N, C-alpha and C positions, 0 to 999 in steps of 0.2 A: 624336607621337600618344600621348595619355595612356593609353589602354587597352593599347597595346603596352608602354609603360614599366612598367605594373603587373605585367607578366609577365617583366621583366628582373630575375631574382632573383640578387643577388650572393652569392657563396660558397655556392651551393646544394648540398645533398646529394641525389644522384639515387638513387632507390629504385625497384626493379621493383614492379609492381602486386601480384603474388602475396604476397611477404613483407610488403608494407605492409598488405594486407588482413588477413593473419593476425595481425600485431602490433596493429593498431587493434581488431580483433575481440577480442583477448585483453584489452585495456584495458577494453572495454565489458563483457565477461564478468566481469572482476574487479570492475567497478562494480555488478554485481548482475544483469545480463541473463542470460537463458538462452543457452547456448553457441551453439545453431543460430541464434537470432535476432541475437546479437551479430555473427556472421559475415555475416548478411543485411544488417544495418545498415552494416557496414564496406564491403561490396561497393558499396552505393549511393554512399557517400562517395568511395571510390577511383575509381568510374566518373566522377564529376564531375571529378576531377583528370585522369584519362585524356583527357577531352574538353576540357581546357583551361578548365574552369569552376572556377578555383581558389577563388573566393569561397565555394563550396559543397562544397569537398572536405574533406580531413582536417585541414587547418591551421586555418582560421578557425572553422569551426562546431563541431569537436570540442571546442574549448576554450570557445567562447561558449555553445553550446546543450547538447551531449549529455552529456559527462562531468560538466559542472557541474550539469546537470539531474538526472542519475542520482544523483550523490553528495549533492545537497541534497534528494533525493526529490521534487523538483518533477515529474520524469518517473518514472512507475511502471515499475520495471525488469522486472516480471513481470506484465503486464496480462492480464486476461481479455477479450481481444478477441472480440466476438461480434456476430452479425447480430441486430438488434433489430426490423427491419421488412423485408419482402421480397415482391416479386412476380416473375414470370418474367423481367422485364427491368430490375428496379431492386432496390436494397437500401440500407439504412442500417446502417452498421457502427459500433458504439460502440468507440472505441479504448482506453477505460478509462485515460486519461492516459498511455498507453504511448508509446514512441518512434515518431514519425511515419514514420521510414524503414522500419519493419517494417509498420506499419498501412497505409502507402501501397502497398507491394508486395502485401499481402493483398487490399486493395480493388481494385487494378487487375487482378490475376489473376481476381478474382471477376467483374469487368465483362467481361473477355475470355471467360471461361467462359460467362457468360450470353449474350453477343453471338453466340456460335456457334449458339445456339438461336433467339434472337429477332431477330438482325440488328443491333440497337442496344441497348446496355445502359448504365445509369448507376448509380454507387454513391457515396453521400455518407457522409462520415466526421466525426462530431462528436467532441469530447472527446479531441483528439489533441495532438501537439506538432510542432515544426518537422520538415519532411520532406525537407529538402535541396533539390536541383535538381528543379524541376517537370518538366523535359524527360525525366528518367529514366523516369518513369511513362508519359508519352505514348509514348516510344520502345518501351516494353514491348509495345505493340500491333503494332508494325511487322512482326516476324517471323511474325505470324499473319495477314498480309495484311489488317490492320485499320488504321483511322485512330484514333489515341489523343488524348484530351484530358485534361489535368490542371490543376486550379486549387487554390489554397489561400488562406485568409484568416486574419487574426488576428495574434497575436504582439504585440510592442511597437509602440505607435503611432508611425508614421513619416511617413505621407503627410499633408501639410497640404492640406486640400481647397481648391479654387479659391475665393479670396476669404476664406479662413480665416486665423486667426492661429496656431493650435496644431495639432500632429499629431492625427489622429483615426482613421486606418486603418493597418493593416500594409501592407507593400509588395504584398501580394495578387497573387502571380504567376499567369500564365496560360501554358500550353504546349499545343502541338499538334504531332503528328508524323504524316507520311504517307509510305508506302513508295514507292520508285521501283524500276526494274528494275536498271539498271547504275549509275546515279548514287547518291551517298549520299542517304539520306532527307531530305525537308524536315522541319526541326525548328525551330519558333519557341518560345523559352523566354524570357519577358520579365516583369520587374517592371512594375507600373503606375506606377512612377516612371521618370525618365530612365535611371537605372542602379540596380542593387541597392545596398542600404545597405552591403553588404560591400565594394564597391569604394571607398566613401568611407573606410571603416575601414582598408583596406589602403593607400590613398593617404596617410592620416595616419601610419601606421606607417612607410612607406617614405620619407616626406618629399616626396611628389610633389604638385605643384600640380594642381588640378582645374578644369574649366570652370565658368562660372556655370550654375546650373540643377541641379547635383548635390546641393547642400545649402545650407541657410540658417541664419542666427543667429536668436536669439529675437526680434529686432526685424525680421526678414525680409530682412536684407541677405545677399547671396550670399557663400558661403565659397569662396575659391579657393586658400587655403593652409591646409589642415586641420591640418598639423603645428604651426602657430603661431597657431591660432585656438582659441577655446573649443569644446568638443564641439558637434557639430551639433544644433540644436534639432529639425530635421526635414528632410524633402525635399518639394519641390513635386511635384505629380502630373506624369505624362508630358505634355509640352507646355509646362509651367511657367506660361505666361500664357494668358489667354483668346484673345488674338490668334494664339497658336501651338497652340491646341487643348487647353488644360488641362482643359476640360470633358470631353474624351474620356478623358483619363487618370483623372480623378475617376470618370467613369461606368464605366470598365473595372474600377477597384478596387471599386466598388459592385456590379458584376455578380458578381465573385468572392464578395463578402459574401453576396449573395442565394443563389447556388448552393451555396456551401460551408457557410454558417452558418444562414441563415434557413430554407432548405429542410429540413434535418434538425432544426431546432429549437434552434440554438445562438445565443447572443447575438453580435452583431458586436463587433469590438474596441473601437469607439468607444462602445459602451454597457456595457462592462465596467468595474469599478473599476480603479484603477491596477494595472497588471499587474506581477507579479514578473518578474525578468530572464528573458527567453525567451518569456513570454506563453503564451497558450493558442491552439491552432490547430485548424482544421477544413478538410476537403478535399472535392473533388468530382472524380470520374473518369468517363470515358466511353469506350467502345470501339464502333467502327462497322465492321461487317463489309463489306468492299468488294463481295464477290460477292453481297450482298443487293441491290445496285443494278445491277451489271454485272460481267462477268468481270474478276477481279483482274489478270490479265496485261495486258489491254487498258488498264486504269487505270494500271498501272505504266509501260507503254510511253508513254502520254500524259504521265505525270509526267516521264519522261526527256526527252521532246520539249520540254516547257515549261522545265525546268531548264537544258537545254543552250542553248535559245534565249536565256534570260536571261543566262547566262554569256558568250555570244558578242556581247552588246551592246557598242557602242563605249564606250571608257572616257573619263572626263573628265580634265582636267589634274590631275596629282598622283597618279593611280591607275593601277596596272598591270593590273588585272582587275576584273570584276564578280563578286560572290559572292552566294549566297543563304543564308538562315538554315539552319543545319545543316551547311553545307560547311566552315566553319572548324573546327568541333568534330570533324568526321570526319577532317580533316587532323591536328589535334592528337592524336587517338586513335591514328592510325597511327604518328606520330612517337614518342609516349610509350610505346606498346606495345613499340616497337623499342629506344628509348633510355632509358626510365625516366621517373619523375615527379620534377621538381625541387622540393625542399622548402627553405624559408628557414631560417636559423639559429634564428629564434624558435620555429618549429614543432619542430625537432629538440630544442631545449632543453626545450620543454614535454613532449615525448614522454619524455625521460629523467627529468624530474621526476615525471611521472605513473607511470612504470614503477616507480620507487622507492616512491612513495606507495601504489600499489595492489599491490605485491609481484609485479610481472610482469617476466619477463626481457626486457631490451632486446635486440632481435634485428636491428636495422637497421644493423649495422656498428660500427666503432670509435667 
């Protein structure tokens, strides 16, 4: 199974979450960020690694988006993040080209605060940058007995719309989280492509073959051996073909564009000039207070009932259990909190390089 092979890291260095957060935060602080905000950003990245979302953790994105963006000044290291429009249940927050990891936390906390008063609250964030794993922000609502939504749009053009030749949209992820009582929360965090582009990049680096539908060449041919192919031209939308629902993937990507970009007045990625590496991003967050509809404990008990019923369904050949979105991540979290986060040799080498370049002490071992 390809997804499993992408997590089989040879010669991994295993690091606990706390020292990894501190070290990554020190790199981001040395790259110009305020110290408190650099630690906030590092926490979001390390949380992705703890949940097994390695494509959005410290390895891939720190190099691709964040340190590169801060050092090239594409990302504003000390933004003046501010609310530019507000009602009791909504807000627009200008991220001032700051790092999306911090702007996202600010905006989702604002949505949660407003939802306590209004029942449902939404916050849109233009003028931002990559914000990591969308599910992090959706999960922020769960401890408050709320349902969380988080969407993002923009960045480098990746999705080739159904019937199109060239990429036109970012992967435009969508996430939702809902609390349960005893079961791990339901968390769906999905790109509007078949997989995130990060998985294609990791497969290329590890020399792992990928299924058709993950990426295509400029002529539209599927890429199955990314290590021995030209860089991917783009990715089909979720569904890949009309017969398999590509119109749904295209529509979900456009939905993210509408809520994240057009709603607060930001151009969608397909209408921007050619983007610098990393692109420009915008986001949308929503918090829904469960007890504005019914008692939260009753809701969470019903969630347990649904999740357990699903897990107890008969399995098909080749599978040993039925799982729901959020369950694998919860299991990775428990495993990696106890045993540490495995980091590939490439990431460790990059950390050492950046520690020297930024004048930061390397504190992750020998």
